[in-house]
C-alpha positions, 0 to 999 in steps of 0.5 A: 736252171728253171724251177719245176713249178715254172716249167712249160707244158712242152717239157716233160713234167706230167700235169694233173688236175688238183682234183679229179672231175673238174678239168681235162689236161691232155698228155699232148701239149698241143691239145687244150686243156678243157674244163668239165661241165654239165649240160641239161637237155631239158633246159638246153643250158650248160653249168660249171662246175659239174652239177648232178641235177639241172637247177631249173628242171631237176632232170639229171644232166650230162657231163661234157667238156666246155670250150677252151676259149672264151671272151673276157667279160670283166677283170679286176686286179687283186692288190695283194701277193698270192699266198706263198708268193715272194714277188717283190711287185704283189698282185694279180688278175681275176677275170670273168671269161664267157664261154660259148656254151653260155657259162661264165667262169671266174678264174686267175688271169695271166698278165698285169694291170692294163694288159686286159681289154673287155671283149679280148679272146681268152683261153684256158690253160693249166696253172701249176700249184704243186710239183711233186719230187717225180715231176708231177705238177698238180694244176688248178686253171687259168685264163691267158690272153689269145695272141692274135695272128 
């Protein structure tokens, strides 16, 4: 039997962001999750996470959905188990992903050392952290390599 925390998005588990206001997880698993950022019309720049004012112009900004895919700018492999992990082989990847809007996101990346190449396409997915008794999964986010077709 699959542990509820590892259940895929195509199953019935409801996924919600760990904290409101930084990510949208659609109920339809065929639609991509999206990070929420800010856009400054005055500076013509996007930001993540959300800001109240543009750091360049001090003008108000609007909340926008950011692209769910980007390009891997750099990566590192942390040779330590994730907190609470009981994996025998310790370690996890962290990458910097450049989104088309010009925002660079630092986040966990799926895979093992050697799986990633600078410049490869990556996509945002929910990363379940806690599962409640009712099956609700509270999620952070991570990026996974896009499978070329």
